[in-house]
C-alpha positions in Angstrom: 100.5 49.3 -111.0 101.2 46.5 -113.4 98.8 44.0 -114.1 100.3 40.5 -113.9 98.1 37.5 -116.1 98.4 34.4 -115.0 95.8 31.5 -115.9 95.4 28.4 -114.7 96.9 24.4 -116.1 93.9 23.4 -117.3 94.5 26.5 -120.3 97.9 25.3 -121.0 98.4 24.1 -124.5 94.4 23.9 -125.9 94.3 28.0 -127.2 93.4 29.0 -130.3 93.5 32.8 -132.5 90.6 32.5 -134.0 91.5 33.9 -137.6 90.0 37.9 -136.8 92.1 37.6 -133.2 94.7 36.8 -134.9 95.0 39.4 -137.9 95.2 42.1 -135.1 98.3 40.7 -133.0 101.4 42.1 -133.6 104.4 40.3 -131.9 107.4 42.1 -131.9 111.4 40.9 -130.2 113.0 44.4 -128.6 116.6 43.4 -129.3 118.6 43.2 -125.9 121.2 45.3 -126.6 118.9 48.4 -126.9 118.2 48.1 -122.9 121.2 50.1 -122.3 119.9 53.9 -123.8 119.1 55.6 -121.7 115.3 56.7 -124.2 114.4 53.6 -125.0 110.8 53.6 -123.4 110.7 56.8 -124.8 111.8 55.5 -128.6 109.8 52.0 -128.0 106.4 54.3 -127.3 107.0 56.7 -130.2 107.7 53.8 -132.5 104.7 51.7 -131.8 102.2 55.6 -131.9 102.6 55.1 -135.3 102.5 51.8 -136.8 98.1 50.5 -137.0 96.1 49.0 -134.8 97.5 46.0 -133.3 98.0 44.4 -129.8 101.1 44.2 -129.1 103.4 40.8 -128.0 106.2 41.9 -126.3 109.6 40.2 -125.8 112.7 41.5 -124.7 115.8 39.9 -125.7 118.9 38.9 -122.9 121.0 41.7 -123.5 124.0 41.6 -120.3 122.6 39.2 -118.8 122.9 37.0 -121.5 125.7 38.2 -122.4 126.6 37.7 -118.7 125.8 33.5 -118.4 127.1 33.1 -121.8 130.7 34.2 -120.5 129.9 32.0 -117.3 129.2 29.3 -119.6 132.8 29.5 -121.2 135.0 29.2 -117.9 132.6 26.8 -116.0 131.6 24.8 -118.9 127.6 25.2 -117.5 126.4 23.4 -121.2 123.6 24.2 -123.7 120.8 23.2 -121.6 121.5 24.6 -118.1 122.8 28.1 -120.4 119.6 28.2 -121.6 116.9 28.1 -119.1 119.7 30.9 -117.1 119.0 33.0 -120.4 115.3 32.4 -120.2 115.0 33.4 -116.7 116.6 36.2 -118.0 114.4 37.3 -120.1 111.9 37.1 -117.2 113.8 39.6 -115.2 113.7 41.6 -118.2 109.7 42.0 -118.9 109.2 42.9 -115.9 111.8 45.5 -115.8 110.5 46.6 -119.0 106.4 45.9 -118.2 107.5 48.6 -114.5 109.2 51.2 -117.9 106.7 51.1 -120.1 103.3 51.8 -117.9 104.5 54.8 -116.9 104.2 55.7 -121.1 102.5 53.4 -122.6 98.2 53.0 -121.5 97.0 48.8 -121.1 100.3 47.6 -121.0 100.3 44.2 -119.3 102.6 41.3 -118.6 101.8 38.6 -119.1 102.9 34.8 -117.9 100.5 33.3 -119.6 100.6 33.2 -123.4 97.1 32.8 -123.3 96.1 35.3 -121.1 96.5 37.1 -124.7 92.9 38.3 -125.7 92.6 39.9 -121.9 94.8 43.2 -123.3 93.0 45.9 -124.4 93.1 45.9 -128.3 96.3 48.4 -129.4 97.8 47.3 -125.4 101.4 46.1 -125.3 101.0 42.6 -123.9 104.7 41.6 -122.2 105.6 38.8 -122.4 107.5 36.8 -119.6 108.8 33.7 -122.3 109.3 31.2 -119.8 105.6 29.3 -119.0 105.1 28.8 -122.3 108.6 27.5 -123.5 108.4 25.7 -120.3 104.7 24.3 -120.5 102.6 25.7 -123.4 105.3 25.8 -126.7 105.0 21.3 -126.3 101.7 20.9 -127.0 101.3 23.9 -130.0 102.1 22.9 -133.4 105.2 24.1 -135.6 108.6 23.4 -135.6 109.6 23.3 -131.3 112.1 25.2 -130.6 115.8 23.3 -130.1 117.9 24.4 -126.4 120.8 25.6 -128.0 122.8 29.6 -127.9 122.0 29.3 -131.6 118.3 30.0 -130.0 117.6 33.0 -128.9 114.6 36.0 -128.4 114.6 36.3 -132.8 113.0 32.3 -132.8 111.7 32.4 -129.3 109.2 35.8 -131.5 109.1 33.8 -134.4 107.4 30.5 -132.4 105.3 32.8 -130.6 103.7 34.5 -133.9 103.3 31.1 -135.1 101.8 29.8 -132.5 99.5 33.0 -131.8 98.8 33.2 -136.1 99.9 36.7 -135.8 99.3 39.4 -138.4 103.2 40.3 -138.5 106.3 39.8 -135.7 108.9 42.8 -136.0 112.6 42.0 -135.1 113.6 46.4 -133.3 117.4 45.9 -133.2 120.9 48.3 -133.3 121.9 47.7 -136.5 120.3 47.9 -140.3 118.8 44.9 -141.4 121.3 43.3 -144.4 120.0 42.1 -148.2 119.0 39.3 -146.0 118.2 39.2 -142.1 118.1 35.1 -142.4 121.3 34.3 -143.6 123.6 33.4 -141.0 126.5 34.2 -142.1 125.6 38.4 -141.4 125.0 37.6 -138.1 121.5 39.7 -138.0 119.6 37.6 -136.1 120.3 34.3 -134.3 121.0 31.0 -136.3 118.1 29.2 -135.8 115.8 31.9 -136.9 115.4 31.2 -141.3 113.3 27.8 -140.1 112.1 28.8 -137.3 110.4 32.0 -139.3 109.2 30.0 -141.9 106.2 30.3 -140.6 105.5 34.0 -139.1 102.9 35.4 -142.3 105.3 38.8 -142.6 108.7 39.9 -140.3 109.8 43.4 -140.3 113.1 44.7 -139.6 114.1 47.3 -137.7 117.1 49.6 -136.3 115.1 51.4 -133.7 119.0 53.7 -133.4 117.9 54.7 -136.5 114.4 53.6 -137.8 115.6 52.1 -140.8 113.7 48.8 -141.9 113.2 46.2 -143.9 108.9 44.1 -144.9 109.7 40.0 -145.6 107.0 38.2 -146.1 
């Protein structure tokens, strides 16, 4: 059974991580486009098995659900603010689904709804983060640049913000295409429009094409 981690309001916005703890945290964004692969859980598990020891904080992209909301926004003029939060709710569904599926292949999978409980994940375990509580609550009280709300902010930037707040050792973006020469160049269309700003305070960034295992490292 998935362990679902939720904590009280007294912890919100007050969580800090010692360098010795933060240095063993890896934030991973799993692109929503990868969810159409029948074996995505196997690919992810195999990739994680090859990585240096660390606690993995996993954020799952919106994929087809976000695309549907984008289409509704064009059709019904929902507005960027409303559409943004609908997409964030879709991320919560993907987090629950991913945790349920990943526990079949990976030990110590924890569905985390409060990022302050990430330190409860066993060493080398996987915390599948539901980002909605973090974005609606904790983020506002944490140091660094808050995320704007709009279509130019996706789970690329959300993962970068989480990595910044956790002072994670690295951020890894798992994508469906090989990284270009400069992945942060907006003209390349590889990451969202806010990512270059969101990632400025992240220690190390890797970009991985999970379909072919192509990788680029920055920082």
